[in-house]
VOPAGU-2260 file (C-alpha; in pm, 1 decimal, decimal comma):
REM VOPAGU-2260
SITE   aa  ch    i         X         Y         Z
SITE  MET   A    0    6234,1   12324,6   11486,6
SITE  TYR   A    1    6546,7   12220,3   11296,0
SITE  ARG   A    2    6609,6   12377,2   10956,5
SITE  VAL   A    3    6527,7   12159,5   10655,3
SITE  TRP   A    4    6785,0   12160,2   10374,5
SITE  ASP   A    5    6726,6   12334,9   10039,8
SITE  PHE   A    6    6706,4   12002,4    9854,9
SITE  VAL   A    7    6342,0   11975,8    9957,3
SITE  THR   A    8    6257,8   12307,3    9789,8
SITE  ASN   A    9    6477,1   12248,9    9485,0
SITE  TYR   A   10    6342,5   11905,7    9409,6
SITE  SER   A   11    5986,2   12035,0    9438,6
SITE  ILE   A   12    6053,7   12304,1    9179,8
SITE  LEU   A   13    6226,5   12069,0    8935,3
SITE  LEU   A   14    5966,6   11795,4    8983,2
SITE  VAL   A   15    5683,0   12038,1    8905,2
SITE  LEU   A   16    5874,9   12175,0    8606,0
SITE  GLY   A   17    5916,4   11825,3    8464,4
SITE  ALA   A   18    5548,8   11748,2    8525,0
SITE  VAL   A   19    5429,4   12070,5    8358,6
SITE  ILE   A   20    5646,0   12007,2    8051,9
SITE  ALA   A   21    5511,1   11651,3    8033,4
SITE  LEU   A   22    5147,5   11767,1    8054,9
SITE  LEU   A   23    5195,1   12028,1    7782,8
SITE  TRP   A   24    5393,9   11793,8    7557,9
SITE  VAL   A   25    5156,9   11497,1    7575,5
SITE  ASN   A   26    4849,5   11711,4    7514,9
SITE  LEU   A   27    5007,9   11889,5    7218,1
SITE  ASP   A   28    5181,1   11591,3    7055,1
SITE  PRO   A   29    5105,9   11263,1    7233,9
SITE  GLN   A   30    5286,8   11038,6    6986,0
SITE  SER   A   31    5620,7   11217,1    7011,1
SITE  TYR   A   32    5592,3   11219,2    7391,5
SITE  GLN   A   33    5524,9   10845,3    7405,7
SITE  ALA   A   34    5808,2   10784,0    7158,6
SITE  MET   A   35    6041,9   10966,6    7398,4
SITE  VAL   A   36    5915,9   10775,5    7704,4
SITE  GLU   A   37    5934,2   10432,5    7539,0
SITE  TYR   A   38    6259,7   10494,1    7352,1
SITE  PRO   A   39    6471,9   10173,7    7367,3
SITE  ILE   A   40    6818,9   10227,9    7509,5
SITE  TRP   A   41    6927,1    9863,3    7510,0
SITE  PHE   A   42    6775,4    9535,6    7388,8
SITE  ASN   A   43    6903,7    9257,9    7613,9
SITE  ASP   A   44    6813,8    8952,8    7822,5
SITE  LEU   A   45    6900,4    9090,1    8169,4
SITE  VAL   A   46    6715,1    9408,2    8268,3
SITE  GLY   A   47    6423,4    9610,6    8139,2
SITE  TYR   A   48    6061,7    9564,7    8048,3
SITE  ASP   A   49    5939,3    9247,1    7884,1
SITE  LEU   A   50    5977,8    9292,1    7507,2
SITE  GLN   A   51    5620,3    9189,0    7428,5
SITE  ARG   A   52    5482,3    9429,6    7687,8
SITE  TRP   A   53    5687,9    9711,1    7535,4
SITE  GLN   A   54    5569,1    9630,8    7185,2
SITE  ALA   A   55    5206,0    9622,9    7304,7
SITE  THR   A   56    5251,7    9962,8    7470,5
SITE  LEU   A   57    5388,0   10111,0    7149,2
SITE  ALA   A   58    5098,8    9964,8    6950,3
SITE  ALA   A   59    4848,9   10111,6    7199,2
SITE  HIS   A   60    4990,2   10454,8    7118,4
SITE  SER   A   61    4985,6   10389,8    6741,8
SITE  LEU   A   62    5364,4   10363,0    6727,6
SITE  ASP   A   63    5539,1   10104,5    6509,4
SITE  PRO   A   64    5792,2    9898,0    6709,2
SITE  ALA   A   65    5988,2    9834,4    6390,2
SITE  GLY   A   66    6076,0   10202,5    6379,5
SITE  PHE   A   67    6270,4   10173,5    6706,4
SITE  GLY   A   68    6532,0    9924,1    6595,1
SITE  ASN   A   69    6565,7    9547,4    6566,8
SITE  PRO   A   70    6559,2    9369,0    6904,6
SITE  GLY   A   71    6707,8    9053,9    6753,5
SITE  GLY   A   72    6642,2    8768,3    6992,6
SITE  ALA   A   73    6635,5    8986,0    7304,7
SITE  GLU   A   74    6370,6    8917,7    7568,8
SITE  LYS   A   75    6387,1    9257,0    7741,9
SITE  VAL   A   76    6424,6    9621,3    7651,4
SITE  LEU   A   77    6574,1    9888,2    7874,8
SITE  THR   A   78    6364,9   10190,0    7779,2
SITE  ALA   A   79    6410,7   10552,0    7880,5
SITE  HIS   A   80    6113,2   10511,8    8116,4
SITE  TYR   A   81    6266,3   10203,2    8279,4
SITE  PHE   A   82    6598,8   10382,6    8315,9
SITE  VAL   A   83    6436,3   10672,9    8502,7
SITE  ASN   A   84    6183,1   10481,4    8714,5
SITE  ASN   A   85    6380,7   10169,4    8798,3
SITE  ILE   A   86    6745,1   10279,5    8795,4
SITE  LEU   A   87    6772,4   10654,1    8860,3
SITE  MET   A   88    6485,2   10661,9    9111,0
SITE  ALA   A   89    6675,0   10405,5    9318,5
SITE  PHE   A   90    6896,9   10694,8    9432,5
SITE  PHE   A   91    6592,8   10898,4    9540,8
SITE  PHE   A   92    6455,0   10605,3    9740,2
SITE  ALA   A   93    6801,4   10553,1    9890,5
SITE  ILE   A   94    6796,0   10910,2   10026,1
SITE  ALA   A   95    6441,9   10864,6   10158,7
SITE  GLY   A   96    6544,0   10529,5   10308,5
SITE  LYS   A   97    6847,3   10688,5   10473,2
SITE  GLU   A   98    6627,3   10947,2   10644,9
SITE  VAL   A   99    6382,3   10680,0   10762,2
SITE  TRP   A  100    6659,4   10452,7   10887,4
SITE  GLU   A  101    6828,0   10730,1   11086,3
SITE  ALA   A  102    6493,1   10841,4   11229,0
SITE  VAL   A  103    6427,3   10488,7   11356,9
SITE  VAL   A  104    6772,7   10365,9   11462,6
SITE  LEU   A  105    6992,7   10655,7   11573,6
SITE  LYS   A  106    6990,3   10839,6   11903,3
SITE  ASN   A  107    6739,0   11126,7   11900,2
SITE  GLY   A  108    6581,5   10976,8   11587,6
SITE  SER   A  109    6259,2   11154,2   11494,8
SITE  LEU   A  110    6057,8   10830,1   11483,1
SITE  ARG   A  111    6176,1   10705,7   11822,0
SITE  GLY   A  112    6013,9   10747,3   12159,8
SITE  LYS   A  113    5691,8   10908,0   12275,7
SITE  LYS   A  114    5744,1   11221,2   12064,7
SITE  ALA   A  115    5677,5   11014,5   11753,0
SITE  ALA   A  116    5394,0   10804,6   11894,4
SITE  THR   A  117    5097,5   11020,1   11793,6
SITE  PRO   A  118    5233,7   11096,6   11443,0
SITE  LEU   A  119    5285,9   10723,7   11388,9
SITE  VAL   A  120    4931,1   10643,7   11500,9
SITE  ALA   A  121    4802,5   10923,6   11275,2
SITE  THR   A  122    5004,5   10772,7   10989,2
SITE  VAL   A  123    4808,9   10450,0   11022,6
SITE  GLY   A  124    4490,1   10650,6   10975,5
SITE  GLY   A  125    4648,0   10835,7   10684,9
SITE  ILE   A  126    4696,3   10499,5   10514,3
SITE  LEU   A  127    4378,8   10314,6   10608,9
SITE  GLY   A  128    4150,5   10613,5   10544,2
SITE  PRO   A  129    4243,4   10650,6   10174,8
SITE  ILE   A  130    4225,6   10273,7   10121,3
SITE  ALA   A  131    3877,7   10259,6   10274,2
SITE  VAL   A  132    3748,6   10551,3   10065,9
SITE  TYR   A  133    3908,7   10424,7    9742,9
SITE  LEU   A  134    3782,7   10066,4    9773,7
SITE  GLY   A  135    3448,7   10172,4    9924,0
SITE  LEU   A  136    3366,5   10404,5    9634,7
SITE  ALA   A  137    3495,3   10148,9    9382,8
SITE  SER   A  138    3255,9    9888,5    9524,0
SITE  ILE   A  139    2965,8   10134,0    9500,0
SITE  LEU   A  140    3042,8   10176,6    9128,5
SITE  GLY   A  141    2984,8    9804,8    9076,0
SITE  SER   A  142    3173,5    9478,4    9068,2
SITE  THR   A  143    3310,2    9533,9    8717,6
SITE  THR   A  144    3464,1    9869,2    8812,4
SITE  TYR   A  145    3586,4    9729,8    9145,0
SITE  ASP   A  146    3762,9    9435,0    8979,1
SITE  ALA   A  147    3924,8    9664,5    8721,7
SITE  LEU   A  148    4045,5    9927,5    8967,8
SITE  ALA   A  149    4095,4    9750,8    9302,3
SITE  ASN   A  150    4469,2    9703,9    9244,5
SITE  GLY   A  151    4515,8   10080,4    9270,6
SITE  TRP   A  152    4420,3   10088,3    9640,0
SITE  ALA   A  153    4771,7   10196,6    9744,8
SITE  ILE   A  154    4794,1   10499,5    9514,3
SITE  PRO   A  155    4614,7   10744,9    9749,6
SITE  THR   A  156    4805,0   10629,1   10059,2
SITE  ALA   A  157    5119,3   10826,6    9972,2
SITE  THR   A  158    5224,9   11169,3   10098,7
SITE  ASP   A  159    5470,8   11383,0    9906,1
SITE  ILE   A  160    5727,1   11490,0   10167,9
SITE  ALA   A  161    5858,9   11800,2    9993,5
SITE  PHE   A  162    5533,2   11952,5    9876,8
SITE  SER   A  163    5360,0   11876,1   10204,0
SITE  TYR   A  164    5641,8   12043,7   10394,1
SITE  LEU   A  165    5629,4   12354,3   10175,1
SITE  VAL   A  166    5250,8   12385,9   10202,3
SITE  GLY   A  167    5270,0   12313,4   10575,5
SITE  ARG   A  168    5503,9   12609,4   10616,8
SITE  ILE   A  169    5257,0   12831,2   10430,0
SITE  VAL   A  170    4967,3   12716,4   10648,3
SITE  PHE   A  171    5134,1   12697,2   10990,1
SITE  GLY   A  172    5461,3   12889,8   10960,7
SITE  ALA   A  173    5804,7   12729,2   10981,9
SITE  GLY   A  174    5815,0   12721,7   11361,7
SITE  HIS   A  175    5473,4   12566,7   11430,8
SITE  PRO   A  176    5485,3   12219,7   11594,2
SITE  ALA   A  177    5234,9   12096,4   11335,3
SITE  VAL   A  178    5505,3   12127,1   11065,2
SITE  ARG   A  179    5735,0   11885,0   11246,7
SITE  PHE   A  180    5433,8   11658,7   11312,5
SITE  LEU   A  181    5364,4   11668,9   10938,1
SITE  LEU   A  182    5723,7   11578,4   10849,3
SITE  LEU   A  183    5716,0   11280,7   11085,4
SITE  LEU   A  184    5385,8   11166,6   10938,4
SITE  ALA   A  185    5510,4   11209,7   10580,5
SITE  ILE   A  186    5835,6   11019,6   10631,0
SITE  ALA   A  187    5654,1   10736,2   10812,8
SITE  ASP   A  188    5394,6   10735,6   10534,9
SITE  ASP   A  189    5662,3   10698,5   10270,0
SITE  ALA   A  190    5834,1   10425,1   10472,0
SITE  ALA   A  191    5504,5   10237,1   10465,3
SITE  GLY   A  192    5482,8   10311,8   10092,5
SITE  LEU   A  193    5820,6   10144,5   10035,3
SITE  ILE   A  194    5697,0    9833,7   10217,0
SITE  ILE   A  195    5370,9    9833,6   10018,7
SITE  LEU   A  196    5565,2    9870,0    9694,5
SITE  ALA   A  197    5794,1    9579,6    9779,1
SITE  VAL   A  198    5525,6    9342,6    9910,3
SITE  PHE   A  199    5218,3    9410,6    9697,4
SITE  TYR   A  200    5359,2    9530,6    9364,1
SITE  PRO   A  201    5630,2    9294,4    9239,3
SITE  GLU   A  202    5766,9    9368,9    8893,4
SITE  GLY   A  203    5721,2    9012,2    8772,1
SITE  GLU   A  204    5725,9    8654,0    8888,2
SITE  VAL   A  205    5881,5    8654,8    9233,9
SITE  ALA   A  206    6206,6    8458,7    9269,2
SITE  PRO   A  207    6313,9    8511,2    9633,9
SITE  ILE   A  208    6640,8    8321,9    9588,9
SITE  TRP   A  209    6782,8    8626,5    9408,7
SITE  LEU   A  210    6741,0    8833,8    9725,4
SITE  LEU   A  211    7036,7    8638,3    9862,2
SITE  LEU   A  212    7251,4    8840,3    9623,1
SITE  SER   A  213    7128,6    9162,6    9787,6
SITE  LEU   A  214    7176,2    9018,8   10135,7
SITE  ILE   A  215    7526,0    8883,4   10064,8
SITE  SER   A  216    7629,1    9213,2    9903,1
SITE  ALA   A  217    7510,5    9413,3   10205,5
SITE  VAL   A  218    7671,7    9182,3   10461,2
SITE  ALA   A  219    7999,3    9157,5   10267,8
SITE  VAL   A  220    8045,6    9532,3   10218,7
SITE  TYR   A  221    7957,3    9599,4   10582,1
SITE  LEU   A  222    8203,9    9342,1   10713,0
SITE  LEU   A  223    8492,9    9424,8   10478,2
SITE  ALA   A  224    8465,1    9803,0   10442,2
SITE  ASN   A  225    8308,2    9902,3   10773,8
SITE  TRP   A  226    8326,4    9647,3   11057,8
SITE  LEU   A  227    8668,6    9489,8   10988,1
SITE  PRO   A  228    8869,3    9817,6   10972,9
SITE  ARG   A  229    8706,5    9935,2   11296,8
SITE  ARG   A  230    8779,9    9597,3   11453,2
SITE  MET   A  231    9145,7    9628,4   11355,4
SITE  ASP   A  232    9155,6    9978,9   11505,2
SITE  ARG   A  233    9063,9    9868,9   11856,4
SITE  GLY   A  234    9283,0   10063,6   12097,3
SITE  ASP   A  235    9417,7   10286,7   11820,4
SITE  GLN   A  236    9294,6   10643,1   11869,4
SITE  LEU   A  237    9426,1   10741,2   11524,9
SITE  ARG   A  238    9206,3   10472,6   11360,6
SITE  MET   A  239    9467,1   10409,0   11093,2
SITE  HIS   A  240    9293,4   10119,0   10919,3
SITE  SER   A  241    8953,6   10289,0   10902,4
SITE  THR   A  242    9114,5   10609,4   10775,6
SITE  ARG   A  243    9312,1   10422,1   10509,3
SITE  VAL   A  244    9001,4   10240,9   10383,8
SITE  ARG   A  245    8804,2   10564,9   10382,4
SITE  ARG   A  246    9070,4   10759,9   10189,4
SITE  ARG   A  247    9157,9   10494,0    9935,8
SITE  LEU   A  248    8824,5   10327,0    9867,0
SITE  LYS   A  249    8580,9   10607,3    9958,9
SITE  TRP   A  250    8226,1   10503,5    9858,6
SITE  TRP   A  251    8321,9   10272,2    9571,0
SITE  PRO   A  252    8274,0    9941,3    9759,4
SITE  TYR   A  253    7921,4   10050,4    9853,7
SITE  LEU   A  254    7840,7   10148,1    9495,4
SITE  PHE   A  255    7957,4    9806,3    9374,7
SITE  ALA   A  256    7749,0    9636,6    9642,8
SITE  GLY   A  257    7456,9    9860,2    9545,8
SITE  VAL   A  258    7476,8    9748,3    9182,4
SITE  LEU   A  259    7468,7    9383,2    9290,5
SITE  SER   A  260    7182,4    9449,4    9531,8
SITE  TRP   A  261    6986,9    9634,2    9262,4
SITE  PHE   A  262    7034,2    9345,3    9020,4
SITE  GLY   A  263    6924,3    9101,5    9291,7
SITE  PHE   A  264    6599,7    9294,7    9339,4
SITE  ALA   A  265    6540,5    9312,2    8963,1
SITE  GLN   A  266    6590,5    8937,0    8919,6
SITE  ALA   A  267    6386,6    8858,0    9231,2
SITE  GLY   A  268    6083,5    9029,4    9079,6
SITE  LEU   A  269    6074,1    9306,1    9341,2
SITE  HIS   A  270    6076,5    9665,2    9225,5
SITE  PRO   A  271    6444,2    9741,7    9154,5
SITE  ALA   A  272    6401,8   10107,7    9254,1
SITE  LEU   A  273    6421,0    9972,0    9609,6
SITE  GLY   A  274    6741,3    9783,5    9539,3
SITE  LEU   A  275    6980,2   10022,2    9715,5
SITE  LEU   A  276    6791,6   10016,8   10045,9
SITE  PRO   A  277    6976,5    9711,6   10189,8
SITE  ILE   A  278    7310,0    9892,7   10138,6
SITE  VAL   A  279    7211,8   10214,7   10319,6
SITE  PRO   A  280    7257,0   10078,1   10676,8
SITE  THR   A  281    7601,3    9937,4   10591,6
SITE  LEU   A  282    7765,1   10279,9   10545,5
SITE  PRO   A  283    7950,6   10435,9   10842,8
SITE  HIS   A  284    7713,5   10686,0   10997,1
SITE  ALA   A  285    7683,7   10956,8   11261,0
SITE  ASP   A  286    7602,0   10861,2   11618,5
SITE  ARG   A  287    7284,9   11068,0   11638,5
SITE  ALA   A  288    7014,6   11200,6   11408,5
SITE  PHE   A  289    6957,6   11572,8   11362,4
SITE  GLY   A  290    6607,2   11553,3   11214,3
SITE  ILE   A  291    6445,1   11459,9   10884,0
SITE  PHE   A  292    6633,7   11631,1   10599,3
SITE  ALA   A  293    6802,5   11852,0   10861,0
SITE  GLU   A  294    7029,6   12121,6   10721,5
SITE  ALA   A  295    7283,5   12038,0   10994,4
SITE  GLU   A  296    7360,4   11708,9   10816,6
SITE  ALA   A  297    7556,8   11905,7   10555,7
SITE  TYR   A  298    7823,9   11967,9   10821,5
SITE  LEU   A  299    7864,6   11603,0   10920,8
SITE  HIS   A  300    8156,9   11406,2   10781,5
SITE  ASP   A  301    8046,5   11046,2   10823,3
SITE  LEU   A  302    8038,7   10857,7   10493,1
SITE  LEU   A  303    7660,1   10811,2   10493,6
SITE  ASN   A  304    7589,2   11184,1   10514,4
SITE  GLU   A  305    7866,5   11265,4   10266,1
SITE  VAL   A  306    7712,3   11025,2   10014,8
SITE  GLU   A  307    7374,7   11187,2   10070,3
SITE  GLN   A  308    7523,1   11530,2   10005,1
SITE  LEU   A  309    7695,3   11393,1    9694,9
SITE  LEU   A  310    7363,5   11261,7    9563,1
SITE  LYS   A  311    7162,3   11571,1    9649,7
SITE  HIS   A  312    7195,3   11765,5    9324,2
SITE  PRO   A  313    7194,0   11462,3    9088,7
SITE  VAL   A  314    6870,4   11345,2    9253,5
SITE  GLU   A  315    6715,9   11686,2    9190,2
SITE  ILE   A  316    6773,7   11620,5    8817,9
SITE  VAL   A  317    6640,0   11267,0    8858,5
SITE  LEU   A  318    6316,3   11404,7    9001,3
SITE  PHE   A  319    6284,2   11646,2    8710,0
SITE  LEU   A  320    6314,9   11346,0    8477,6
SITE  PHE   A  321    6067,8   11149,9    8689,3
SITE  GLY   A  322    5810,7   11427,3    8650,4
SITE  LEU   A  323    5884,0   11447,8    8277,7
SITE  PHE   A  324    5852,8   11072,1    8216,3
SITE  ASN   A  325    5555,1   11002,0    8443,8
SITE  ALA   A  326    5324,6   11303,8    8448,9
SITE  GLY   A  327    5245,4   11298,4    8077,4
SITE  VAL   A  328    4870,5   11243,2    8102,8
SITE  GLU   A  329    4620,1   11355,6    7842,9
SITE  PHE   A  330    4334,7   11559,1    7989,1
SITE  SER   A  331    4089,6   11336,1    7803,7
SITE  SER   A  332    4198,1   11042,3    8021,4
SITE  ILE   A  333    4011,3   11169,1    8327,9
SITE  GLY   A  334    3773,4   10897,2    8447,9
SITE  ALA   A  335    3665,5   10683,7    8742,2
SITE  PRO   A  336    4022,4   10606,6    8859,9
SITE  THR   A  337    4091,0   10982,0    8874,1
SITE  TRP   A  338    3803,6   11046,0    9113,0
SITE  LEU   A  339    3878,5   10739,3    9326,6
SITE  VAL   A  340    4241,6   10841,6    9377,8
SITE  LEU   A  341    4142,7   11202,7    9438,4
SITE  ALA   A  342    3870,2   11105,4    9686,2
SITE  GLY   A  343    4107,8   10871,8    9867,5
SITE  LEU   A  344    4359,9   11153,2    9909,2
SITE  THR   A  345    4135,8   11453,7    9974,1
SITE  LEU   A  346    3873,1   11276,6   10188,9
SITE  GLY   A  347    4030,0   10959,2   10322,1
SITE  LYS   A  348    4364,0   11109,0   10420,0
SITE  PRO   A  349    4235,5   11404,1   10633,4
SITE  LEU   A  350    3962,7   11196,9   10799,2
SITE  GLY   A  351    4201,8   10910,5   10870,7
SITE  VAL   A  352    4467,4   11140,5   11017,6
SITE  LEU   A  353    4206,6   11319,4   11232,7
SITE  LEU   A  354    4043,7   11000,4   11361,2
SITE  PHE   A  355    4360,9   10808,2   11440,6
SITE  GLY   A  356    4542,0   11119,4   11558,3
SITE  TYR   A  357    4255,8   11182,7   11802,0
SITE  ILE   A  358    4272,3   10821,9   11920,4
SITE  GLY   A  359    4646,1   10846,8   11974,5
SITE  ALA   A  360    4642,4   11187,0   12140,7
SITE  HIS   A  361    4335,2   11156,3   12362,5
SITE  ILE   A  362    4217,9   10796,0   12394,3
SITE  LEU   A  363    4565,1   10642,4   12416,5
SITE  ARG   A  364    4677,4   10962,0   12594,4
SITE  LEU   A  365    4993,2   10999,3   12391,7
SITE  GLY   A  366    4926,0   11371,7   12360,6
SITE  LEU   A  367    4995,9   11633,5   12096,4
SITE  PRO   A  368    5303,2   11858,6   12071,7
SITE  ALA   A  369    5273,5   12173,5   12281,0
SITE  GLY   A  370    5102,5   12444,3   12077,1
SITE  MET   A  371    4917,0   12203,3   11848,2
SITE  ARG   A  372    4536,7   12169,7   11865,0
SITE  THR   A  373    4318,8   11870,6   11780,3
SITE  VAL   A  374    4164,4   12056,7   11486,1
SITE  ASP   A  375    4515,9   12101,0   11347,6
SITE  LEU   A  376    4517,8   11725,6   11282,8
SITE  PHE   A  377    4254,9   11769,7   11014,0
SITE  VAL   A  378    4448,7   12055,4   10855,2
SITE  VAL   A  379    4765,9   11842,1   10864,1
SITE  GLY   A  380    4568,9   11564,2   10694,3
SITE  CYS   A  381    4465,8   11801,9   10416,2
SITE  VAL   A  382    4827,2   11904,6   10363,2
SITE  ALA   A  383    4936,4   11539,4   10364,1
SITE  ALA   A  384    4678,9   11467,2   10090,9
SITE  ILE   A  385    4925,7   11590,9    9828,4
SITE  GLY   A  386    5032,1   11251,9    9693,8
SITE  PHE   A  387    5221,6   11347,2    9378,9
SITE  THR   A  388    5566,5   11177,2    9365,6
SITE  VAL   A  389    5503,7   10840,1    9530,6
SITE  SER   A  390    5140,1   10832,2    9413,6
SITE  LEU   A  391    5258,7   10870,2    9053,5
SITE  PHE   A  392    5513,6   10597,3    9113,5
SITE  LEU   A  393    5252,2   10362,2    9260,7
SITE  ALA   A  394    5012,3   10433,4    8973,9
SITE  SER   A  395    5281,6   10331,9    8725,0
SITE  VAL   A  396    5317,7    9989,7    8890,4
SITE  ALA   A  397    4956,4    9928,0    8997,6
SITE  PHE   A  398    4818,7    9940,6    8641,9
SITE  GLU   A  399    4949,3    9849,9    8299,7
SITE  PRO   A  400    5020,4   10144,2    8064,9
SITE  GLY   A  401    4694,9   10263,9    7918,8
SITE  PRO   A  402    4378,0   10461,5    7999,3
SITE  VAL   A  403    4335,8   10329,0    8354,6
SITE  GLN   A  404    4692,5   10412,5    8453,9
SITE  SER   A  405    4667,8   10756,8    8294,9
SITE  ALA   A  406    4341,2   10831,0    8473,8
SITE  ALA   A  407    4490,7   10722,3    8807,8
SITE  LYS   A  408    4794,3   10944,0    8748,9
SITE  MET   A  409    4563,6   11238,1    8682,5
SITE  GLY   A  410    4413,1   11185,4    9027,3
SITE  ALA   A  411    4760,7   11208,6    9180,1
SITE  LEU   A  412    4830,3   11527,9    8986,2
SITE  LEU   A  413    4498,6   11686,5    9084,9
SITE  SER   A  414    4577,7   11621,7    9451,6
SITE  PHE   A  415    4769,0   11950,3    9434,9
SITE  GLY   A  416    4428,0   12103,5    9497,6
SITE  SER   A  417    4461,9   11989,4    9857,2
SITE  ALA   A  418    4710,3   12271,4    9907,3
SITE  ALA   A  419    4441,2   12533,7    9844,1
SITE  ILE   A  420    4198,3   12345,7   10068,8
SITE  ALA   A  421    4455,4   12329,5   10348,9
SITE  ILE   A  422    4540,2   12701,0   10322,4
SITE  ALA   A  423    4171,9   12797,3   10331,3
SITE  LEU   A  424    4099,4   12555,9   10615,8
SITE  GLY   A  425    4391,5   12695,1   10814,2
SITE  ARG   A  426    4235,4   13039,1   10800,2
SITE  VAL   A  427    3885,9   12911,4   10884,9
SITE  THR   A  428    4011,2   12716,7   11187,6
SITE  GLY   A  429    4217,4   13007,1   11313,7
SITE  VAL   A  430    4567,2   12864,0   11271,0
SITE  LYS   A  431    4819,7   13105,5   11420,1
SITE  LYS   A  432    5141,9   13100,6   11222,4
SITE  VAL   A  433    5463,0   13053,8   11415,5
SITE  GLY   A  434    5792,9   13169,8   11262,7
SITE  VAL   A  435    5841,5   13257,4   10894,9
């Protein structure tokens, strides 16, 4: 089992810290918390939330929009919440996207070949199971409840990579094959979450023509800063042109292309937090993958891994801010959405992973990693039921700000209880820890 870099642990700690502060703050002084979240950084006509939506949100929290400045004739407002969720979180999704892309494309990628087959099949169950439980229970509660809450079906499909990994180590030990299985499942789950976010939860009216800006930016930066210098270096072992471009321009062309791509996503109506993903494959990269969040990547000197290392600590701060700006849920908001999200994660996820993992391992005869038992699939599913980061993100886009969104977010926060269930279940099923 390859070593996973400290970023995973650090971002978990900072994310929880931000979430705890948010929970305490909003339950002690909800108005000041909401004033912080909705604080307007810039009134403009280009990026941000729709001005009327922002004003309605302030009114819902008994805040006077007039006290936050004069928007003039602006149509949009870039709030602190928008800045964190739509701009800063783009760097987090870029890192996650980088790990997914390497796992799929590069030699020895974790999501390539037969070794990834059963985890990928189990991932399908880990997505369909929560959806079935969420929508099934919503329909039982009646058509009115179903219509009001159905759009949140994707919230319980997510798996928090970092927390799941940390709990998986507690349950199985660092060297157990189930931990690597869990990482593969989690990264595939989040890859599916990115697709769901892009396809099913647009930020506004979709204008696909703007995606050409993202496409042109990605193609142009790849051709000019990556492909062309290498083309000019054919037969030159010193690679003078590539070295000159790397030393003089560094990562700046890719950042410029990323800004254009982000703006293209924002104007296209797709969630702009995904806007850097088209640029990730254009960066010069290593020839082989070393594993998901592998510590060995810190010693690689290709531009893609250097950019990831450069972003590592800033993204830890971003995730603290994400927890702070998204986990502020009043305890009184607990309601039907809370229990639907929680049931989808704690029931649908383990059952889906067990059922589809069994199908993949035994019916399709793809097998399980040596040292992993069938019953371990259910335990892995319980660990993967910690939705937190991406579940909170999906809740913020599935529902408009208000009681329903807050209740759904509470379900994502309460999914931490799956950790205790997984630890207890590991002992009951006789999991033998491997490594430390």
